[in-house]
N, C-alpha and C positions, 0 to 999 in steps of 0.2 A: 156194411152197416148192420149193427145189432140193435135190437129194440128190447128194452125192459118194459113189460106190459103188465097191466092189472085188469083182470076180468071181474065182473060183478054178476052174481047169479040173479036171474029174473024171477026165480022161484023164491029165493030167500036173499033179499038185498044185503043182509049182514054177512053173507058168504062172499069171499073173494079169493082169487088165485093170482099169484104173481109168477112170471117166468121170463125167459129170454128166448128170442127167436130172430132169425134173419128175414122172415116173411110173415108179417102179421096176419094177412088175409088167410093164408094157408093154415096157419096155426089155429086161428079161430074156427076155421072150417073143420079142423080135427077135434076141437073141444066140443062143439055143439052136437054132432051126431053120436057122441059117446065113445069115440076112439081113444080117449085119454082116460084110463081107469080112475085116476085121482079126482077128475072133475065130472065124471059121468052122472053122479048122483044128483047134482044140483043144476043141471042144464035146463034150459038154454042160458048161455052166457052173453053178456055184452061187453064190449071193450070200454072200460072206465077211463083209462089213460095209458099213455106210453111215452117213453123217453128214448130218443135215438142216441146211439154212441158210435163213433167211428172206431173206437178201440174196444175189442172184444173183452179184454181183461178188465177194463173199467166197467163194462156192462155187467159182467158176472159179479164183480165186487159190489156194485150198486144193488143188484138183486139180493145178494147175500146180506147186505145191510138192511134192506127192506124186510127181510125175513127174520132179522135179529130182534132181541128184546127192545132195543131203543128204536129200531127202524119201523116196527109195526105201528107205534103211536104216530110217528112222522107220516107214514102212508095214510093212516086213518084220518088224520087232521087235514091233509092236503088233497087227498084223492077221494 
């Protein structure tokens, strides 16, 4: 199972981060102490939403879409 997840910064609620993982709890546990350089500046993070996929290829395709020009407004409106 793969999860496409979106984190929201508790410091700046307009900041968010999207990624793919197989273990949501472990991944969030790496973001909050600052182990992920890209997200360390705006920590702590909370899990805003996640979507589960049984197909890894589809999970990465959905993440790529959410990070695209048309996907960002989709994510902002729904999450």
